[in-house]
LUMLUMVEX-210083 format. One record per atom (N, C-alpha, C, CB): residue number from 1; residue in three letters; atom name; x negated, y negated, z negated. Coordinates in Angstrom, 3 decimals. Glycine has a CB too. Layout:
BEGIN
NUM | ALA | CA | X | Y | Z;
...
//
This chain:
BEGIN
1 | MET | N | -0.837 | 1.113 | -0.072;
1 | MET | CA | -0.171 | -0.025 | -0.092;
1 | MET | C | -0.969 | -1.411 | 0.072;
1 | MET | CB | 0.514 | 0.023 | -1.260;
2 | ALA | N | -0.566 | -2.118 | 0.954;
2 | ALA | CA | -1.618 | -3.376 | 1.019;
2 | ALA | C | -1.177 | -4.247 | -0.277;
2 | ALA | CB | -1.471 | -4.396 | 2.614;
3 | LEU | N | -2.149 | -5.009 | -0.771;
3 | LEU | CA | -2.153 | -5.914 | -1.788;
3 | LEU | C | -1.267 | -7.384 | -1.171;
3 | LEU | CB | -3.831 | -6.157 | -2.230;
4 | LYS | N | -0.624 | -7.993 | -2.154;
4 | LYS | CA | -0.081 | -9.372 | -1.690;
4 | LYS | C | -1.046 | -10.266 | -1.769;
4 | LYS | CB | 1.055 | -9.908 | -2.441;
5 | LYS | N | -1.000 | -11.340 | -0.894;
5 | LYS | CA | -1.954 | -12.404 | -1.098;
5 | LYS | C | -1.799 | -13.271 | -2.365;
5 | LYS | CB | -1.897 | -13.262 | 0.049;
6 | ILE | N | -3.023 | -13.602 | -3.177;
6 | ILE | CA | -2.780 | -14.274 | -4.349;
6 | ILE | C | -2.832 | -15.651 | -3.940;
6 | ILE | CB | -3.716 | -13.933 | -5.451;
7 | GLU | N | -1.795 | -16.293 | -4.886;
7 | GLU | CA | -1.778 | -17.721 | -4.678;
7 | GLU | C | -2.843 | -18.572 | -5.038;
7 | GLU | CB | -0.789 | -18.196 | -5.262;
8 | ILE | N | -2.964 | -19.379 | -4.326;
8 | ILE | CA | -4.343 | -20.199 | -4.370;
8 | ILE | C | -4.095 | -21.229 | -5.689;
8 | ILE | CB | -4.656 | -21.175 | -2.737;
9 | PRO | N | -5.061 | -21.115 | -6.668;
9 | PRO | CA | -4.820 | -22.052 | -7.524;
9 | PRO | C | -5.268 | -23.563 | -7.091;
9 | PRO | CB | -5.431 | -21.604 | -8.699;
10 | ARG | N | -4.606 | -24.455 | -7.688;
10 | ARG | CA | -4.607 | -25.761 | -7.298;
10 | ARG | C | -5.035 | -26.644 | -8.631;
10 | ARG | CB | -3.161 | -26.124 | -6.682;
11 | THR | N | -5.797 | -27.764 | -8.673;
11 | THR | CA | -6.182 | -28.745 | -9.638;
11 | THR | C | -6.005 | -30.050 | -9.160;
11 | THR | CB | -7.502 | -28.589 | -10.051;
12 | GLU | N | -5.863 | -30.945 | -10.125;
12 | GLU | CA | -5.655 | -32.330 | -9.678;
12 | GLU | C | -6.811 | -33.140 | -10.161;
12 | GLU | CB | -4.311 | -32.921 | -10.194;
13 | PHE | N | -7.450 | -33.944 | -8.949;
13 | PHE | CA | -8.409 | -34.804 | -9.235;
13 | PHE | C | -7.957 | -36.062 | -9.634;
13 | PHE | CB | -9.209 | -34.911 | -8.252;
14 | VAL | N | -8.466 | -36.875 | -10.515;
14 | VAL | CA | -8.095 | -38.654 | -10.719;
14 | VAL | C | -9.052 | -39.036 | -10.475;
14 | VAL | CB | -7.665 | -39.397 | -12.042;
15 | PHE | N | -8.671 | -40.214 | -9.575;
15 | PHE | CA | -10.053 | -41.106 | -9.293;
15 | PHE | C | -10.000 | -42.328 | -10.199;
15 | PHE | CB | -10.195 | -41.673 | -7.631;
16 | SER | N | -11.173 | -43.156 | -10.236;
16 | SER | CA | -11.134 | -44.064 | -11.291;
16 | SER | C | -10.057 | -45.199 | -11.067;
16 | SER | CB | -12.511 | -44.633 | -11.467;
17 | ASP | N | -9.689 | -45.317 | -10.002;
17 | ASP | CA | -8.410 | -46.417 | -9.789;
17 | ASP | C | -6.943 | -45.793 | -10.084;
17 | ASP | CB | -8.365 | -46.975 | -8.103;
18 | GLY | N | -6.993 | -44.705 | -10.377;
18 | GLY | CA | -5.830 | -43.939 | -10.974;
18 | GLY | C | -5.175 | -43.059 | -9.963;
18 | GLY | CB | -4.767 | -44.892 | -11.557;
19 | GLN | N | -5.690 | -43.279 | -8.428;
19 | GLN | CA | -5.271 | -42.332 | -7.335;
19 | GLN | C | -5.327 | -40.926 | -7.969;
19 | GLN | CB | -6.249 | -42.436 | -5.997;
20 | THR | N | -4.701 | -39.994 | -7.382;
20 | THR | CA | -4.773 | -38.650 | -7.711;
20 | THR | C | -4.540 | -38.051 | -6.399;
20 | THR | CB | -3.798 | -38.199 | -8.815;
21 | VAL | N | -5.555 | -36.699 | -6.262;
21 | VAL | CA | -5.360 | -35.783 | -5.294;
21 | VAL | C | -5.381 | -34.204 | -5.886;
21 | VAL | CB | -6.446 | -36.062 | -4.234;
22 | GLU | N | -4.291 | -33.549 | -4.945;
22 | GLU | CA | -4.220 | -31.849 | -5.837;
22 | GLU | C | -5.392 | -31.242 | -4.802;
22 | GLU | CB | -2.205 | -30.644 | -5.717;
23 | LEU | N | -6.288 | -30.660 | -5.177;
23 | LEU | CA | -7.308 | -29.881 | -4.597;
23 | LEU | C | -6.818 | -28.394 | -4.766;
23 | LEU | CB | -8.731 | -30.177 | -5.281;
24 | LYS | N | -7.026 | -27.605 | -3.613;
24 | LYS | CA | -6.585 | -26.244 | -3.726;
24 | LYS | C | -8.049 | -25.314 | -3.705;
24 | LYS | CB | -5.465 | -25.883 | -2.401;
25 | ALA | N | -8.202 | -24.616 | -4.431;
25 | ALA | CA | -9.102 | -23.624 | -4.279;
25 | ALA | C | -9.327 | -23.016 | -2.952;
25 | ALA | CB | -8.777 | -22.713 | -5.098;
26 | PRO | N | -10.527 | -23.176 | -2.198;
26 | PRO | CA | -11.020 | -22.698 | -1.094;
26 | PRO | C | -10.824 | -21.186 | -1.030;
26 | PRO | CB | -12.360 | -23.100 | -0.990;
27 | THR | N | -10.442 | -20.706 | 0.142;
27 | THR | CA | -10.749 | -19.226 | 0.438;
27 | THR | C | -12.071 | -18.960 | 0.890;
27 | THR | CB | -9.863 | -18.677 | 1.454;
28 | LEU | N | -12.551 | -17.435 | 1.070;
28 | LEU | CA | -13.542 | -17.278 | 1.598;
28 | LEU | C | -13.702 | -17.732 | 3.006;
28 | LEU | CB | -13.750 | -16.179 | 1.415;
29 | ALA | N | -12.466 | -17.632 | 3.922;
29 | ALA | CA | -12.530 | -17.862 | 5.303;
29 | ALA | C | -12.783 | -19.336 | 5.603;
29 | ALA | CB | -11.284 | -17.389 | 5.945;
30 | LEU | N | -12.310 | -20.408 | 4.550;
30 | LEU | CA | -12.443 | -21.675 | 4.741;
30 | LEU | C | -14.047 | -21.751 | 4.574;
30 | LEU | CB | -11.520 | -22.546 | 3.763;
31 | ILE | N | -14.549 | -21.259 | 3.510;
31 | ILE | CA | -15.872 | -21.368 | 3.410;
31 | ILE | C | -16.979 | -21.012 | 4.347;
31 | ILE | CB | -16.065 | -20.835 | 2.501;
32 | GLN | N | -16.507 | -19.768 | 5.035;
32 | GLN | CA | -17.170 | -19.517 | 6.193;
32 | GLN | C | -16.921 | -20.373 | 7.353;
32 | GLN | CB | -16.934 | -18.295 | 6.517;
33 | SER | N | -15.950 | -20.728 | 7.501;
33 | SER | CA | -15.694 | -21.644 | 8.508;
33 | SER | C | -16.469 | -22.923 | 8.919;
33 | SER | CB | -14.598 | -21.988 | 8.252;
34 | VAL | N | -16.607 | -23.404 | 7.408;
34 | VAL | CA | -17.250 | -24.693 | 7.218;
34 | VAL | C | -18.529 | -24.643 | 7.505;
34 | VAL | CB | -17.133 | -25.202 | 5.974;
35 | GLN | N | -19.204 | -23.591 | 6.886;
35 | GLN | CA | -20.462 | -23.050 | 6.857;
35 | GLN | C | -20.879 | -22.813 | 8.589;
35 | GLN | CB | -20.400 | -21.596 | 5.863;
36 | ASN | N | -20.129 | -22.201 | 9.159;
36 | ASN | CA | -20.366 | -22.222 | 10.611;
36 | ASN | C | -20.349 | -23.227 | 11.529;
36 | ASN | CB | -19.671 | -21.549 | 11.079;
37 | LYS | N | -19.543 | -24.347 | 11.095;
37 | LYS | CA | -19.574 | -25.588 | 11.784;
37 | LYS | C | -20.952 | -26.524 | 11.363;
37 | LYS | CB | -18.166 | -26.348 | 11.424;
38 | THR | N | -21.492 | -26.657 | 10.334;
38 | THR | CA | -22.529 | -27.347 | 10.444;
38 | THR | C | -23.264 | -26.803 | 9.113;
38 | THR | CB | -22.220 | -28.885 | 10.602;
39 | LYS | N | -24.692 | -26.994 | 9.172;
39 | LYS | CA | -25.828 | -26.737 | 8.453;
39 | LYS | C | -26.064 | -27.879 | 7.227;
39 | LYS | CB | -27.007 | -26.686 | 9.500;
40 | ASP | N | -25.538 | -29.141 | 7.514;
40 | ASP | CA | -25.644 | -30.255 | 6.726;
40 | ASP | C | -24.623 | -29.938 | 5.347;
40 | ASP | CB | -25.215 | -31.613 | 7.667;
41 | GLU | N | -25.321 | -30.109 | 4.102;
41 | GLU | CA | -24.416 | -29.557 | 3.016;
41 | GLU | C | -23.579 | -30.881 | 2.685;
41 | GLU | CB | -25.298 | -28.882 | 1.610;
42 | ILE | N | -23.820 | -32.235 | 3.118;
42 | ILE | CA | -22.853 | -33.382 | 2.771;
42 | ILE | C | -21.431 | -33.136 | 3.662;
42 | ILE | CB | -23.618 | -34.957 | 3.181;
43 | GLU | N | -21.999 | -32.880 | 4.683;
43 | GLU | CA | -20.792 | -32.616 | 5.808;
43 | GLU | C | -20.045 | -31.493 | 5.614;
43 | GLU | CB | -21.275 | -32.447 | 7.227;
44 | GLN | N | -20.506 | -30.238 | 5.003;
44 | GLN | CA | -19.800 | -29.099 | 4.578;
44 | GLN | C | -18.861 | -29.313 | 3.304;
44 | GLN | CB | -20.805 | -28.045 | 4.315;
45 | ALA | N | -19.609 | -30.386 | 2.434;
45 | ALA | CA | -18.562 | -30.731 | 1.233;
45 | ALA | C | -17.634 | -31.402 | 1.692;
45 | ALA | CB | -19.030 | -31.494 | 0.079;
46 | LYS | N | -17.728 | -32.550 | 2.844;
46 | LYS | CA | -16.554 | -33.335 | 3.125;
46 | LYS | C | -15.581 | -32.339 | 3.947;
46 | LYS | CB | -16.952 | -34.721 | 3.966;
47 | LEU | N | -16.239 | -31.524 | 4.454;
47 | LEU | CA | -15.017 | -30.719 | 5.435;
47 | LEU | C | -14.315 | -29.809 | 4.411;
47 | LEU | CB | -15.703 | -29.622 | 6.864;
48 | MET | N | -15.032 | -29.449 | 3.581;
48 | MET | CA | -14.127 | -28.574 | 2.325;
48 | MET | C | -13.226 | -29.393 | 1.733;
48 | MET | CB | -15.001 | -27.982 | 1.041;
49 | LEU | N | -13.677 | -30.763 | 1.397;
49 | LEU | CA | -12.622 | -31.437 | 0.479;
49 | LEU | C | -11.627 | -31.936 | 1.282;
49 | LEU | CB | -13.142 | -32.577 | -0.393;
50 | ILE | N | -11.595 | -32.091 | 2.778;
50 | ILE | CA | -10.645 | -32.422 | 3.624;
50 | ILE | C | -9.592 | -31.245 | 3.554;
50 | ILE | CB | -11.241 | -32.689 | 4.996;
51 | GLU | N | -10.190 | -29.975 | 3.917;
51 | GLU | CA | -9.160 | -29.049 | 3.731;
51 | GLU | C | -8.278 | -28.907 | 2.387;
51 | GLU | CB | -9.761 | -27.889 | 3.962;
52 | MET | N | -9.430 | -28.828 | 1.147;
52 | MET | CA | -8.896 | -28.454 | 0.027;
52 | MET | C | -7.640 | -29.530 | -0.403;
52 | MET | CB | -10.069 | -28.348 | -0.985;
53 | SER | N | -7.745 | -30.656 | 0.127;
53 | SER | CA | -6.792 | -31.632 | -0.015;
53 | SER | C | -5.533 | -31.547 | 0.725;
53 | SER | CB | -7.345 | -32.746 | 0.268;
54 | ASP | N | -5.594 | -30.488 | 1.625;
54 | ASP | CA | -4.496 | -30.404 | 2.640;
54 | ASP | C | -4.806 | -31.858 | 3.617;
54 | ASP | CB | -2.798 | -30.379 | 1.773;
55 | GLY | N | -5.752 | -32.386 | 3.804;
55 | GLY | CA | -5.635 | -33.440 | 4.550;
55 | GLY | C | -5.629 | -34.797 | 3.970;
55 | GLY | CB | -4.626 | -33.262 | 5.197;
56 | GLU | N | -5.295 | -34.909 | 2.801;
56 | GLU | CA | -4.865 | -36.219 | 1.894;
56 | GLU | C | -6.177 | -37.078 | 2.175;
56 | GLU | CB | -4.580 | -35.876 | 0.010;
57 | MET | N | -7.280 | -36.524 | 1.876;
57 | MET | CA | -8.497 | -37.198 | 2.013;
57 | MET | C | -8.999 | -37.013 | 3.520;
57 | MET | CB | -9.523 | -36.651 | 0.947;
58 | ASP | N | -9.795 | -37.985 | 4.116;
58 | ASP | CA | -10.227 | -37.730 | 5.424;
58 | ASP | C | -11.565 | -38.299 | 5.504;
58 | ASP | CB | -9.304 | -38.278 | 6.466;
59 | LYS | N | -12.323 | -38.198 | 6.443;
59 | LYS | CA | -13.921 | -38.385 | 6.573;
59 | LYS | C | -14.186 | -40.057 | 6.354;
59 | LYS | CB | -14.536 | -37.812 | 8.294;
60 | GLU | N | -13.247 | -40.767 | 6.558;
60 | GLU | CA | -13.121 | -42.196 | 6.528;
60 | GLU | C | -13.273 | -42.622 | 5.230;
60 | GLU | CB | -11.895 | -42.678 | 7.055;
61 | PHE | N | -12.179 | -42.008 | 4.263;
61 | PHE | CA | -11.910 | -42.166 | 2.954;
61 | PHE | C | -13.124 | -41.794 | 2.175;
61 | PHE | CB | -10.744 | -41.409 | 2.577;
62 | LEU | N | -13.688 | -40.649 | 2.473;
62 | LEU | CA | -14.748 | -39.905 | 1.597;
62 | LEU | C | -16.006 | -40.642 | 2.170;
62 | LEU | CB | -14.797 | -38.087 | 1.790;
63 | ASN | N | -16.448 | -41.116 | 3.099;
63 | ASN | CA | -17.526 | -41.974 | 3.333;
63 | ASN | C | -17.320 | -43.489 | 2.700;
63 | ASN | CB | -17.728 | -42.012 | 4.864;
64 | SER | N | -16.094 | -43.842 | 2.281;
64 | SER | CA | -16.101 | -45.465 | 1.599;
64 | SER | C | -16.185 | -44.823 | -0.065;
64 | SER | CB | -14.231 | -46.707 | 2.028;
65 | LEU | N | -16.271 | -43.687 | -0.540;
65 | LEU | CA | -16.271 | -43.378 | -2.147;
65 | LEU | C | -17.494 | -44.011 | -2.621;
65 | LEU | CB | -16.288 | -41.714 | -2.583;
66 | PRO | N | -17.285 | -44.641 | -3.748;
66 | PRO | CA | -18.594 | -44.970 | -4.363;
66 | PRO | C | -19.009 | -43.669 | -4.894;
66 | PRO | CB | -18.545 | -46.116 | -5.499;
67 | MET | N | -20.566 | -43.854 | -5.317;
67 | MET | CA | -21.297 | -42.547 | -5.463;
67 | MET | C | -20.933 | -41.689 | -6.753;
67 | MET | CB | -22.818 | -42.849 | -5.491;
68 | ASN | N | -20.388 | -42.410 | -7.527;
68 | ASN | CA | -19.980 | -41.751 | -8.890;
68 | ASN | C | -18.696 | -40.751 | -8.417;
68 | ASN | CB | -19.467 | -43.050 | -10.175;
69 | GLU | N | -17.603 | -41.565 | -7.689;
69 | GLU | CA | -16.583 | -40.696 | -7.114;
69 | GLU | C | -17.015 | -39.285 | -6.539;
69 | GLU | CB | -15.951 | -41.451 | -6.040;
70 | TRP | N | -17.796 | -39.879 | -5.341;
70 | TRP | CA | -18.428 | -38.645 | -4.554;
70 | TRP | C | -19.272 | -37.421 | -5.556;
70 | TRP | CB | -19.612 | -39.362 | -3.408;
71 | SER | N | -20.071 | -38.154 | -6.184;
71 | SER | CA | -20.548 | -37.193 | -6.940;
71 | SER | C | -19.735 | -35.981 | -7.720;
71 | SER | CB | -21.161 | -37.876 | -7.739;
72 | GLU | N | -18.822 | -36.544 | -8.407;
72 | GLU | CA | -17.644 | -35.677 | -9.529;
72 | GLU | C | -17.033 | -34.780 | -8.161;
72 | GLU | CB | -16.027 | -37.009 | -10.598;
73 | LEU | N | -16.405 | -35.320 | -7.124;
73 | LEU | CA | -15.850 | -34.317 | -6.212;
73 | LEU | C | -16.925 | -33.391 | -5.876;
73 | LEU | CB | -15.250 | -34.929 | -4.946;
74 | SER | N | -18.109 | -33.615 | -5.330;
74 | SER | CA | -18.996 | -32.705 | -4.768;
74 | SER | C | -19.440 | -31.614 | -5.608;
74 | SER | CB | -20.063 | -33.357 | -4.323;
75 | LYS | N | -19.241 | -31.927 | -6.992;
75 | LYS | CA | -19.506 | -30.724 | -7.896;
75 | LYS | C | -18.382 | -29.697 | -7.971;
75 | LYS | CB | -19.776 | -31.200 | -9.317;
76 | ARG | N | -17.130 | -30.184 | -7.798;
76 | ARG | CA | -16.117 | -29.009 | -7.316;
76 | ARG | C | -16.485 | -28.346 | -6.468;
76 | ARG | CB | -14.949 | -29.304 | -6.858;
77 | VAL | N | -16.935 | -28.788 | -5.079;
77 | VAL | CA | -17.060 | -28.296 | -3.919;
77 | VAL | C | -18.226 | -27.191 | -4.120;
77 | VAL | CB | -17.305 | -29.418 | -2.897;
78 | SER | N | -19.369 | -27.975 | -4.804;
78 | SER | CA | -20.566 | -27.306 | -4.972;
78 | SER | C | -20.385 | -25.804 | -5.783;
78 | SER | CB | -21.514 | -28.321 | -5.747;
79 | ALA | N | -19.625 | -25.867 | -6.852;
79 | ALA | CA | -19.400 | -24.704 | -7.659;
79 | ALA | C | -18.651 | -23.330 | -6.651;
79 | ALA | CB | -18.347 | -25.271 | -8.991;
80 | PHE | N | -17.972 | -23.927 | -5.826;
80 | PHE | CA | -17.380 | -22.792 | -4.728;
80 | PHE | C | -18.366 | -22.247 | -3.924;
80 | PHE | CB | -16.326 | -23.351 | -3.699;
81 | MET | N | -19.296 | -23.125 | -3.309;
81 | MET | CA | -19.997 | -22.787 | -2.047;
81 | MET | C | -21.615 | -22.273 | -2.294;
81 | MET | CB | -19.946 | -24.163 | -1.087;
82 | GLY | N | -21.798 | -22.806 | -3.541;
82 | GLY | CA | -23.058 | -22.313 | -4.130;
82 | GLY | C | -24.119 | -23.517 | -3.239;
82 | GLY | CB | -23.357 | -20.363 | -3.758;
83 | ILE | N | -23.968 | -24.600 | -3.240;
83 | ILE | CA | -24.740 | -25.684 | -2.344;
83 | ILE | C | -24.814 | -26.648 | -3.763;
83 | ILE | CB | -23.739 | -26.456 | -0.682;
84 | ASN | N | -26.131 | -27.224 | -3.376;
84 | ASN | CA | -26.319 | -28.542 | -4.313;
84 | ASN | C | -26.374 | -29.837 | -3.682;
84 | ASN | CB | -27.588 | -28.491 | -5.086;
85 | VAL | N | -25.295 | -30.486 | -3.713;
85 | VAL | CA | -25.134 | -31.695 | -2.853;
85 | VAL | C | -25.925 | -32.709 | -3.790;
85 | VAL | CB | -23.447 | -32.142 | -2.509;
86 | LYS | N | -26.921 | -33.516 | -2.965;
86 | LYS | CA | -27.635 | -34.268 | -3.721;
86 | LYS | C | -27.048 | -35.792 | -3.793;
86 | LYS | CB | -28.999 | -34.160 | -3.221;
87 | ASN | N | -27.490 | -36.256 | -4.874;
87 | ASN | CA | -26.725 | -37.775 | -5.156;
87 | ASN | C | -27.480 | -38.923 | -4.424;
87 | ASN | CB | -26.719 | -38.219 | -6.892;
//
């Protein structure tokens, strides 16, 4: 008997200005897809965050973030991907 798919866990991230975004945990397929698209770890993190937020965040938004916000978000992605996004 085949197993049912596991519901993807979600967490909320709160930005310093009070905005919130819901982030879903990435799947193995998503991680592999992102790693196949680029070897650049920052770009991988951006792609992951776009997918994890169901498109609420985009590259323009991510590129405009202050470093402290980016650092906190990248820690979430790094934990899943085994990458170390440099500050």
